[in-house]
C-alpha positions as CSV (number, residue, x, y, z in Angstrom):
1,X,-136.5,112.6,78.9
2,X,-136.0,116.2,80.3
3,X,-138.8,115.4,82.9
4,X,-137.3,112.0,83.6
5,X,-133.8,113.0,84.3
6,X,-134.4,114.9,87.6
7,X,-136.5,111.8,88.9
8,X,-133.5,109.7,88.0
9,X,-131.1,111.9,89.8
10,X,-133.2,112.1,92.9
11,X,-133.5,108.2,92.8
12,X,-129.7,107.9,92.7
13,X,-129.3,110.5,95.4
14,X,-131.7,108.4,97.6
15,X,-129.7,105.2,97.1
16,X,-126.4,107.0,98.0
17,X,-128.0,108.4,101.1
18,X,-129.2,104.8,102.1
19,X,-125.5,103.9,101.9
20,X,-124.4,106.7,104.1
21,X,-122.3,105.9,107.2
22,X,-124.0,105.3,110.5
23,X,-122.3,104.9,113.9
24,X,-119.8,102.2,114.0
25,X,-119.3,100.2,117.3
26,X,-116.5,97.7,117.8
27,X,-116.1,95.6,120.9
28,X,-113.7,92.8,121.8
29,X,-111.6,91.3,124.6
30,X,-107.8,91.1,125.1
31,X,-105.3,89.9,127.4
32,X,-102.4,92.2,128.7
33,X,-99.9,91.3,131.3
34,X,-101.9,88.4,132.8
35,X,-105.2,90.5,133.0
36,X,-108.3,90.3,130.9
37,X,-110.0,93.4,129.4
38,X,-112.7,94.4,127.1
39,X,-113.0,97.6,125.1
40,X,-115.9,99.3,123.4
41,X,-115.0,101.6,120.6
42,X,-117.7,104.0,119.1
43,X,-117.2,106.2,115.9
44,X,-120.0,108.8,115.1
45,X,-118.0,110.3,112.4
46,X,-114.3,110.6,111.2
47,X,-113.9,113.5,113.8
48,X,-116.0,112.0,116.7
49,X,-114.5,108.9,118.4
50,X,-114.6,107.3,121.9
51,X,-113.4,104.3,123.7
52,X,-113.8,102.7,127.1
53,X,-111.9,100.0,128.7
54,X,-113.2,97.4,131.4
55,X,-111.1,95.0,133.4
56,X,-113.2,91.8,133.4
57,X,-112.1,90.3,136.7
58,X,-114.0,93.0,138.8
59,X,-115.8,95.2,136.0
60,X,-113.6,98.2,136.9
61,X,-113.7,100.7,133.9
62,X,-112.2,103.8,132.7
63,X,-114.2,106.8,131.8
64,X,-115.3,107.0,128.2
65,X,-112.3,108.7,126.4
66,X,-113.2,111.1,123.6
67,X,-110.9,112.0,120.8
68,X,-111.1,113.6,117.2
69,X,-108.5,111.7,115.1
70,X,-108.3,108.1,114.9
71,X,-104.6,107.6,114.3
72,X,-102.0,105.3,115.6
73,X,-100.4,108.0,117.6
74,X,-103.4,109.3,119.2
75,X,-104.6,105.8,120.0
76,X,-101.3,104.8,121.7
77,X,-101.4,107.9,123.9
78,X,-104.9,107.3,125.1
79,X,-104.1,103.5,125.6
80,X,-101.1,104.4,127.6
81,X,-103.1,107.1,129.8
82,X,-105.9,104.6,130.6
83,X,-105.2,101.0,130.5
84,X,-102.0,100.7,132.8
85,X,-104.2,102.2,135.6
86,X,-106.3,98.9,135.5
87,X,-103.1,96.7,135.7
88,X,-102.1,95.7,139.3
89,X,-98.4,96.4,139.9
90,X,-97.7,97.9,136.5
91,X,-94.0,98.8,136.1
92,X,-93.4,101.2,133.1
93,X,-89.7,100.6,133.2
94,X,-90.1,96.9,132.2
95,X,-93.7,96.6,130.9
96,X,-94.0,99.8,128.7
97,X,-93.3,97.9,125.5
98,X,-95.8,95.3,126.1
99,X,-98.6,98.1,126.5
100,X,-97.2,99.6,123.4
101,X,-97.4,96.6,121.4
102,X,-100.9,95.8,122.5
103,X,-102.0,99.3,121.8
104,X,-100.8,98.9,118.0
105,X,-102.5,95.6,117.8
106,X,-105.9,96.8,119.0
107,X,-105.7,99.9,117.0
108,X,-105.1,97.9,113.7
109,X,-107.8,95.4,114.7
110,X,-110.3,98.2,115.1
111,X,-109.4,99.9,111.8
112,X,-109.7,96.6,109.9
113,X,-113.1,96.0,111.5
114,X,-114.3,99.6,110.8
115,X,-113.9,98.9,107.1
116,X,-115.7,95.6,107.4
117,X,-118.5,96.3,109.8
118,X,-122.0,96.2,108.4
119,X,-120.5,96.2,104.8
120,X,-118.5,93.0,104.4
121,X,-120.4,90.5,106.6
122,X,-118.5,87.2,107.7
123,X,-120.0,84.4,105.6
124,X,-117.7,81.6,106.9
125,X,-114.5,80.7,108.7
126,X,-111.7,78.7,107.2
127,X,-109.2,76.8,109.4
128,X,-106.4,74.5,109.0
129,X,-106.8,71.8,111.5
130,X,-103.2,70.7,112.1
131,X,-99.7,71.6,111.2
132,X,-99.2,67.9,110.4
133,X,-100.9,66.4,107.5
134,X,-100.8,63.1,106.0
135,X,-100.7,62.3,102.5
136,X,-102.0,59.1,100.7
137,X,-100.4,57.1,97.7
138,X,-102.4,57.4,94.6
139,X,-99.9,55.8,92.1
140,X,-96.3,54.5,92.1
141,X,-95.6,53.9,88.4
142,X,-91.8,54.3,88.8
143,X,-89.6,51.3,88.3
144,X,-86.6,52.8,90.0
145,X,-88.1,54.9,92.9
146,X,-88.9,53.1,96.1
147,X,-88.3,55.9,98.5
148,X,-90.7,57.4,101.3
149,X,-93.0,58.8,98.9
150,X,-94.3,55.4,97.8
151,X,-95.5,54.6,101.3
152,X,-99.2,54.2,101.7
153,X,-99.5,57.0,104.2
154,X,-96.8,59.7,104.8
155,X,-96.7,62.5,107.3
156,X,-95.8,66.0,106.2
157,X,-95.5,69.4,108.0
158,X,-97.5,72.4,106.8
159,X,-95.4,75.2,105.0
160,X,-98.6,77.2,103.6
161,X,-102.0,76.9,102.0
162,X,-103.0,79.1,99.3
163,X,-106.5,79.2,98.2
164,X,-108.5,81.3,95.6
165,X,-112.2,82.1,95.7
166,X,-114.0,82.9,92.6
167,X,-117.9,83.0,91.9
168,X,-118.9,80.5,94.7
169,X,-116.1,78.0,94.2
170,X,-112.6,77.3,95.5
171,X,-111.1,77.8,92.0
172,X,-107.5,77.2,92.7
173,X,-105.8,75.5,95.6
174,X,-102.0,75.1,96.3
175,X,-100.9,73.2,99.4
176,X,-97.2,73.3,100.3
177,X,-96.0,70.5,102.5
178,X,-92.5,69.8,103.9
179,X,-91.2,66.4,103.2
180,X,-90.3,65.1,106.8
181,X,-87.7,62.6,105.2
182,X,-85.9,65.8,104.0
183,X,-87.1,68.5,106.3
184,X,-86.1,71.7,104.5
185,X,-88.2,74.6,103.8
186,X,-86.7,75.0,100.3
187,X,-87.7,71.3,99.5
188,X,-91.6,71.0,99.8
189,X,-94.2,69.1,97.9
190,X,-97.0,70.9,96.1
191,X,-100.5,69.6,96.0
192,X,-103.1,71.3,93.8
193,X,-106.7,70.7,92.7
194,X,-107.6,69.6,89.2
195,X,-110.9,71.5,88.9
196,X,-113.0,74.1,91.2
197,X,-114.9,72.9,94.2
198,X,-118.3,74.6,95.1
199,X,-118.7,76.3,98.4
200,X,-121.9,78.3,97.8
201,X,-124.6,76.2,99.0
202,X,-125.1,75.3,102.8
203,X,-123.9,71.7,102.7
204,X,-121.1,72.0,100.1
205,X,-118.5,72.2,103.0
206,X,-119.6,68.5,103.7
207,X,-118.3,67.4,100.3
208,X,-114.6,68.8,101.1
209,X,-113.9,65.3,102.4
210,X,-114.1,63.9,98.8
211,X,-112.2,66.8,97.2
212,X,-108.6,65.6,96.5
213,X,-105.4,67.7,96.0
214,X,-102.9,65.8,93.9
215,X,-99.1,66.0,93.9
216,X,-98.4,64.7,90.5
217,X,-94.7,63.6,89.9
218,X,-94.5,64.1,93.5
219,X,-91.1,65.3,94.8
220,X,-89.7,65.4,91.2
221,X,-90.2,61.6,90.8
222,X,-91.8,60.7,87.5
223,X,-95.2,58.7,87.9
224,X,-95.3,59.0,91.6
225,X,-98.7,60.7,92.6
226,X,-99.9,61.3,96.1
227,X,-103.1,63.0,97.2
228,X,-104.6,64.7,100.2
229,X,-108.3,65.3,100.8
230,X,-109.4,68.8,101.7
231,X,-111.5,67.7,104.7
232,X,-108.7,65.8,106.3
233,X,-107.0,69.1,107.1
234,X,-109.4,72.0,106.4
235,X,-112.5,73.1,108.2
236,X,-115.0,75.5,106.5
237,X,-117.5,76.6,109.0
238,X,-120.4,78.6,107.5
239,X,-121.9,81.6,109.6
240,X,-125.7,81.8,109.4
241,X,-127.6,84.9,108.6
242,X,-131.5,85.5,107.9
243,X,-132.6,85.1,104.4
244,X,-129.3,84.0,103.3
245,X,-128.7,80.9,101.1
246,X,-125.5,81.7,99.4
247,X,-122.5,81.2,101.6
248,X,-119.8,82.0,99.0
249,X,-117.3,84.7,99.9
250,X,-115.9,87.6,97.9
251,X,-113.5,86.7,95.1
252,X,-109.9,86.8,96.2
253,X,-107.0,84.9,97.5
254,X,-106.2,83.8,101.1
255,X,-103.0,82.3,102.4
256,X,-102.9,80.1,105.7
257,X,-99.8,78.9,107.4
258,X,-98.9,77.6,110.9
259,X,-98.5,81.1,112.2
260,X,-102.1,82.1,110.7
261,X,-104.1,79.0,110.6
262,X,-107.6,80.6,110.6
263,X,-109.2,83.3,108.6
264,X,-112.7,84.8,108.4
265,X,-114.2,85.0,104.8
266,X,-116.4,87.8,104.0
267,X,-119.1,88.6,101.4
268,X,-118.4,91.5,99.0
269,X,-119.0,94.9,100.0
270,X,-122.6,96.1,100.1
271,X,-121.8,98.8,97.6
272,X,-120.6,96.1,95.3
273,X,-123.6,93.9,95.3
274,X,-124.7,95.7,92.1
275,X,-122.4,96.6,89.2
276,X,-123.2,99.9,87.7
277,X,-122.0,100.8,84.3
278,X,-122.5,104.0,82.1
279,X,-121.6,103.9,78.5
280,X,-122.2,105.7,75.2
281,X,-122.9,104.4,71.6
282,X,-120.5,106.1,69.2
283,X,-122.9,104.9,66.3
284,X,-125.6,106.9,68.1
285,X,-123.7,110.2,68.0
286,X,-124.9,110.6,64.6
287,X,-128.4,111.9,64.4
288,X,-129.6,109.7,61.7
289,X,-128.5,106.7,64.1
290,X,-130.3,106.2,67.3
291,X,-129.7,103.8,70.2
292,X,-128.0,105.4,73.1
293,X,-126.1,108.7,73.4
294,X,-126.0,107.8,77.1
295,X,-126.9,104.5,78.6
296,X,-127.0,103.1,82.2
297,X,-126.7,99.4,83.0
298,X,-127.1,97.8,86.5
299,X,-126.4,94.0,86.7
300,X,-126.0,91.4,89.3
301,X,-124.6,87.7,88.9
302,X,-126.2,85.2,91.2
303,X,-124.6,81.8,91.9
304,X,-126.7,78.8,91.2
305,X,-125.2,75.3,90.9
306,X,-121.3,75.6,91.1
307,X,-120.6,71.9,90.8
308,X,-117.7,71.4,88.3
309,X,-116.8,68.2,86.4
310,X,-113.4,67.1,84.9
311,X,-113.1,65.8,81.5
312,X,-110.5,63.3,82.7
313,X,-111.0,59.6,81.7
314,X,-111.0,57.8,85.0
315,X,-107.8,56.0,85.6
316,X,-107.2,53.3,88.2
317,X,-105.1,54.0,91.3
318,X,-104.5,52.2,94.5
319,X,-107.9,53.3,95.8
320,X,-109.4,51.4,92.9
321,X,-108.3,48.2,94.6
322,X,-108.3,49.3,98.1
323,X,-110.9,50.7,100.5
324,X,-108.9,52.9,102.7
325,X,-111.7,52.8,105.3
326,X,-111.4,49.0,105.6
327,X,-107.5,48.7,105.6
328,X,-105.9,47.4,108.8
329,X,-104.9,49.3,110.8
330,X,-107.5,52.0,110.1
331,X,-105.6,54.5,112.3
332,X,-102.0,54.1,111.9
333,X,-99.6,55.6,114.6
334,X,-96.9,57.9,113.5
335,X,-93.7,57.5,115.7
336,X,-90.7,59.6,115.3
337,X,-87.5,57.6,114.9
338,X,-84.9,60.4,114.8
339,X,-85.4,63.9,116.1
340,X,-82.3,65.0,114.2
341,X,-83.4,63.6,110.8
342,X,-86.9,64.1,111.4
343,X,-87.7,60.6,110.0
344,X,-91.1,59.0,110.6
345,X,-92.5,55.4,110.2
346,X,-95.8,53.8,110.4
347,X,-96.2,51.3,113.2
348,X,-99.1,49.1,112.4
349,X,-101.7,47.3,114.8
350,X,-100.6,44.2,116.4
351,X,-100.8,40.8,114.6
352,X,-103.8,39.9,116.8
353,X,-105.7,42.7,115.0
354,X,-104.5,41.4,111.7
355,X,-105.7,37.9,112.5
356,X,-109.2,39.4,113.2
357,X,-109.3,40.3,109.5
358,X,-108.3,36.8,108.1
359,X,-111.7,36.2,106.5
360,X,-111.7,39.7,104.7
361,X,-109.7,40.4,101.7
362,X,-108.5,43.8,102.8
363,X,-105.2,44.1,104.2
364,X,-102.5,46.7,104.3
365,X,-101.1,47.4,100.7
366,X,-97.8,49.0,101.5
367,X,-96.2,45.8,100.0
368,X,-97.7,45.9,96.6
369,X,-95.8,47.1,93.4
370,X,-97.5,49.4,90.9
371,X,-95.9,49.4,87.4
372,X,-96.1,52.0,84.6
373,X,-95.0,49.4,81.9
374,X,-96.5,46.0,80.7
375,X,-95.1,43.3,83.1
376,X,-94.1,41.2,80.0
377,X,-91.4,43.6,79.3
378,X,-89.4,42.5,82.6
379,X,-86.6,40.1,82.4
380,X,-86.6,37.1,84.6
381,X,-83.9,38.7,86.8
382,X,-86.2,41.7,87.3
383,X,-89.1,39.3,88.1
384,X,-87.0,37.5,90.7
385,X,-85.9,40.8,92.3
386,X,-89.5,42.1,92.4
387,X,-90.6,38.7,94.1
388,X,-87.7,39.2,96.6
389,X,-88.8,42.8,97.3
390,X,-92.4,41.7,97.8
391,X,-91.4,38.9,100.1
392,X,-89.3,41.3,102.0
393,X,-92.3,43.8,102.4
394,X,-94.5,41.1,103.6
395,X,-92.0,40.0,106.2
396,X,-91.4,43.8,107.2
397,X,-95.2,44.1,107.6
398,X,-95.3,41.3,110.1
399,X,-92.1,42.3,111.9
400,X,-93.4,45.7,112.4
401,X,-96.2,44.2,114.6
402,X,-95.6,43.6,118.4
403,X,-96.4,40.0,118.3
404,X,-92.9,38.5,118.6
405,X,-94.1,35.0,117.9
406,X,-94.7,36.0,114.2
407,X,-91.4,37.0,112.4
408,X,-92.3,36.3,108.9
409,X,-94.9,35.1,106.4
410,X,-93.9,31.4,107.3
411,X,-94.8,31.9,110.9
412,X,-98.4,33.0,110.1
413,X,-101.3,30.6,110.6
414,X,-102.0,28.8,107.3
415,X,-105.5,30.3,106.7
416,X,-104.4,33.7,107.3
417,X,-101.3,33.3,105.2
418,X,-103.4,32.0,102.3
419,X,-105.9,34.9,102.6
420,X,-103.0,37.3,102.6
421,X,-101.4,35.7,99.5
422,X,-104.8,35.5,97.7
423,X,-105.2,39.3,98.2
424,X,-101.8,40.0,96.5
425,X,-102.4,37.4,93.8
426,X,-105.7,38.9,92.8
427,X,-104.9,40.0,89.2
428,X,-101.4,39.0,87.9
429,X,-98.9,36.2,88.2
430,X,-95.7,36.6,90.4
431,X,-98.2,37.1,93.5
432,X,-99.9,40.3,92.8
433,X,-97.9,42.8,90.7
434,X,-100.3,45.2,89.6
435,X,-100.3,46.8,86.2
436,X,-101.6,50.5,86.4
437,X,-101.3,53.0,83.7
438,X,-100.0,56.5,84.4
439,X,-102.7,59.0,85.4
440,X,-103.1,61.8,82.9
441,X,-105.1,64.5,84.6
442,X,-107.5,66.4,82.3
443,X,-106.9,70.2,81.9
444,X,-110.6,70.8,80.9
445,X,-113.6,71.2,83.2
446,X,-117.1,72.2,82.9
447,X,-120.0,73.4,84.9
448,X,-123.9,73.5,84.3
449,X,-126.2,76.1,85.3
450,X,-123.6,77.9,87.3
451,X,-125.1,81.4,87.4
452,X,-127.9,83.6,86.7
453,X,-127.3,87.3,85.7
454,X,-129.9,90.0,86.1
455,X,-129.5,93.1,84.0
456,X,-131.4,96.5,83.6
457,X,-130.6,99.0,81.1
458,X,-131.9,102.6,80.4
459,X,-131.1,104.3,77.2
460,X,-131.1,108.1,76.5
461,X,-131.7,108.2,72.8
462,X,-131.2,111.3,70.7
463,X,-134.4,113.5,70.9
464,X,-135.0,113.6,67.1
465,X,-134.8,109.9,66.8
466,X,-135.8,108.5,69.9
467,X,-139.0,106.9,68.6
468,X,-139.4,104.5,65.7
469,X,-141.6,105.7,63.0
470,X,-144.4,103.7,61.6
471,X,-147.0,104.0,58.8
472,X,-150.3,102.8,60.2
473,X,-152.3,100.3,58.3
474,X,-155.7,101.7,57.2
475,X,-157.3,98.4,56.7
476,X,-160.0,97.7,59.2
477,X,-159.0,95.3,61.9
478,X,-155.4,94.7,60.7
479,X,-152.5,95.4,63.2
480,X,-149.7,97.7,62.2
481,X,-146.7,96.1,60.9
482,X,-143.2,96.8,62.5
483,X,-139.6,95.8,61.4
484,X,-138.3,93.5,64.1
485,X,-134.7,94.8,63.6
486,X,-135.9,98.4,64.2
487,X,-138.2,97.7,66.9
488,X,-135.3,96.0,68.8
489,X,-133.1,98.9,67.8
490,X,-135.0,101.6,69.3
491,X,-135.6,100.1,72.9
492,X,-135.6,102.7,75.7
493,X,-135.3,100.4,78.6
494,X,-134.9,96.7,79.2
495,X,-134.8,94.2,81.9
496,X,-133.8,90.7,81.6
497,X,-132.1,87.5,83.0
498,X,-129.3,85.2,81.3
499,X,-128.9,81.7,82.6
500,X,-125.3,80.3,82.1
501,X,-126.4,76.6,80.8
502,X,-122.8,75.4,80.4
503,X,-119.4,76.7,80.8
504,X,-116.3,74.7,79.5
505,X,-112.8,75.7,80.7
506,X,-109.6,75.1,78.9
507,X,-107.2,76.0,81.5
508,X,-103.9,75.6,79.3
509,X,-105.4,77.7,76.6
510,X,-106.7,80.2,79.0
511,X,-110.2,80.5,77.5
512,X,-113.7,79.3,78.3
513,X,-116.7,78.5,76.0
514,X,-120.1,79.6,77.2
515,X,-123.7,78.6,76.3
516,X,-126.4,80.9,77.7
517,X,-130.2,81.2,77.4
518,X,-132.0,84.4,78.3
519,X,-135.3,86.4,78.3
520,X,-135.3,90.2,78.2
521,X,-138.4,92.5,78.6
522,X,-138.0,95.8,76.8
523,X,-140.0,98.9,75.9
524,X,-139.6,100.8,72.6
525,X,-141.2,104.2,71.6
526,X,-143.4,104.5,68.5
527,X,-144.4,107.4,66.4
528,X,-147.4,107.5,64.3
529,X,-146.4,109.2,60.9
530,X,-149.9,110.2,60.1
531,X,-151.1,111.5,63.4
532,X,-147.6,112.4,64.9
533,X,-148.8,110.7,68.2
534,X,-146.3,108.7,70.0
535,X,-146.8,105.7,72.3
536,X,-144.5,102.8,73.9
537,X,-144.9,99.3,73.2
538,X,-143.6,96.3,75.3
539,X,-141.8,93.3,73.8
540,X,-139.9,90.2,74.9
541,X,-136.5,88.8,73.4
542,X,-135.7,85.3,73.8
543,X,-132.1,84.7,73.4
544,X,-129.6,81.8,72.7
545,X,-126.1,82.9,73.0
546,X,-122.7,81.4,72.6
547,X,-119.2,82.8,73.3
548,X,-115.5,82.4,74.0
549,X,-114.2,84.3,76.9
550,X,-110.3,84.9,77.3
551,X,-108.9,85.5,80.7
552,X,-105.1,85.7,80.5
553,X,-104.7,88.3,83.3
554,X,-107.1,89.4,86.1
555,X,-106.4,93.1,85.0
556,X,-108.0,92.5,81.5
557,X,-110.1,90.2,79.5
558,X,-111.9,89.9,76.2
559,X,-114.4,87.8,74.3
560,X,-116.3,87.0,71.1
561,X,-119.8,85.7,70.7
562,X,-122.6,84.9,68.4
563,X,-126.4,85.4,69.6
564,X,-129.7,84.3,68.2
565,X,-132.6,86.8,69.3
566,X,-136.3,86.2,68.8
567,X,-138.8,89.1,69.4
568,X,-142.3,89.0,70.3
569,X,-144.8,91.9,71.2
570,X,-147.3,92.2,73.8
571,X,-150.8,93.5,72.7
572,X,-152.6,92.9,69.3
573,X,-152.2,96.4,67.9
574,X,-148.8,95.7,66.3
575,X,-147.0,92.7,64.6
576,X,-143.6,92.0,63.4
577,X,-143.1,91.4,59.7
578,X,-141.0,88.4,58.7
579,X,-140.3,87.7,62.3
580,X,-137.6,85.0,61.8
581,X,-135.3,86.3,64.4
582,X,-132.2,88.3,64.6
583,X,-128.5,87.2,64.5
584,X,-125.8,89.2,66.5
585,X,-122.0,89.2,66.4
586,X,-120.3,90.6,69.4
587,X,-116.9,91.5,70.7
588,X,-116.1,92.5,74.3
589,X,-113.0,93.8,76.1
590,X,-112.2,95.4,79.3
591,X,-109.2,96.8,81.3
592,X,-109.4,97.3,85.1
593,X,-108.4,100.7,86.5
594,X,-108.3,99.5,90.0
595,X,-109.8,96.6,92.2
596,X,-113.4,97.5,91.6
597,X,-113.6,99.7,88.4
598,X,-113.0,99.1,84.8
599,X,-113.0,100.6,81.3
600,X,-114.8,98.4,78.8
601,X,-115.4,98.4,75.0
602,X,-118.2,96.6,73.2
603,X,-118.9,96.0,69.5
604,X,-122.3,94.7,68.3
605,X,-123.5,93.8,64.6
606,X,-127.1,92.9,64.4
607,X,-128.9,91.6,61.3
608,X,-132.2,90.2,60.5
609,X,-132.5,86.5,59.6
610,X,-132.6,86.0,55.9
611,X,-131.5,89.5,55.2
612,X,-127.9,90.5,55.9
613,X,-128.2,93.8,54.2
614,X,-130.7,94.9,57.0
615,X,-128.1,95.5,59.7
616,X,-127.1,98.0,62.5
617,X,-124.0,98.4,64.6
618,X,-123.1,99.5,68.1
619,X,-119.7,100.7,69.2
620,X,-119.8,101.2,73.0
621,X,-117.3,102.7,75.3
622,X,-118.1,102.7,78.9
623,X,-116.9,102.7,82.6
624,X,-118.1,100.3,85.4
625,X,-117.5,101.6,88.8
626,X,-118.5,101.4,92.6
627,X,-120.7,104.4,92.7
628,X,-121.8,104.0,96.2
629,X,-118.4,103.6,98.0
630,X,-116.9,106.5,99.6
631,X,-113.2,107.1,98.7
632,X,-110.8,107.8,101.5
633,X,-109.2,111.2,101.5
């Protein structure tokens, strides 16, 4: 180990040098007082900076301006001394503040890009297409509410859009929309997702058109549910790079609003691609117990198939009866009635267009009623009222069309009227009152083959106990026998992969169940008691593990698990006695000290199958940190 340590330190020093800062260059264009400019900023070190400005209309440039300290005060001074000379007719008395504000804007833009450049590459751009977003009716199970939120399509104004990214998915989404029938920023509707959406693969952004955000009990009205599809208002534009197949951004939260409708999504910092942890095993402090006075662990989790599935039983909603793509009109026109009240209405296509669909059974469904109770519970009076409401809605549907010759259902051609009536009469009596159960959204979702984690571990074992002692078999041709538990216990280094086969999240209970499969190669040192010679032997461990992870807070977490491990040896010189596998009980916990670093605690109790008395324990305390990053002074 004394010979190995210098090489290990040299290796780490080489890696740190590879991540050392190089010259940083930032270029961009900007508009100031009606003129377009380009700047080129270069930073060779913290004390060596330069910038040059060019007027794009005639390529007139300033000299390359050198400065030591990259601060807002110094940058503003340089900007005021150079850029106004490129502006025709510049008047400092009236235009000084414009130049001052632009200098601040460019400074902070350069500062942000210096931190991102070459370290956090852009992986995609996210954009909200419009400040006006339409929601569709999913369910109207209310017997008393027939307000604007029961309309098939309702227009809203965007308040803001909050989105959380985690492990290659859009984990949580909150879309806040202002109800235009009551345009008050303090009175908005909330649309959320029911399970994570995958965005790690190249074509995942195409599936956003099918991803729904629901407003359950919308506007505080019981059993009224509306939805918005992500693709109807959101663009996720991937940025290509050589040898890249994972387009997922770094974990984090992004907020978009009408003032800031677009944002670049970036990968994690280059220094955070590998997670490096150092820890010790307190059970190994005792010289009689080996396994890790000092251990170093390097790991990386790779996203695989991030598609999630909800455990909800499919409930019928309006879309179960209606193909929105075939409903007439396919493109309703939104017209404002009152600027003061902010009311909107849907003006349908003309009756001429409706008559073209007379052979189809798809027609606008705004007149249908959706009930949360069995229709047999309604009194005759209620049935009569529903029939009147339905007939009124039919008439209003026709009156909204521009064909003045058709004023009501009775004015429609007989064949068209029959088809329309048949469409609403499809299931129940009283001309198509549909019975639809209340939607109960599942709070459980699952994922299969979501990630693959690679892990390398190096152990510094106490010198007097770093090799497993064995007694050689003197019989000719027989391999030497080793205890499988001890062979696993004395491993010096290992490399392996773990596949997350299934993950089931219980959102309300704040925990997840995981089932993993893995394979690990490891090397164990052996010492011959007879000859005092030492050697290393390679082995493999095949693992089937289960666990429960608790994530109540992003700053800390914990988990318990139970693993089965089966060991095999490479070569024919040794064999494992009674090799029926090992069982391992484990507990993990961590506490984040900042955004990237954390303190963690692990407990492991491992015993041989069929012999619970043959056990060994590990109590590990360690620290995981970003060892390559350079902390600012």
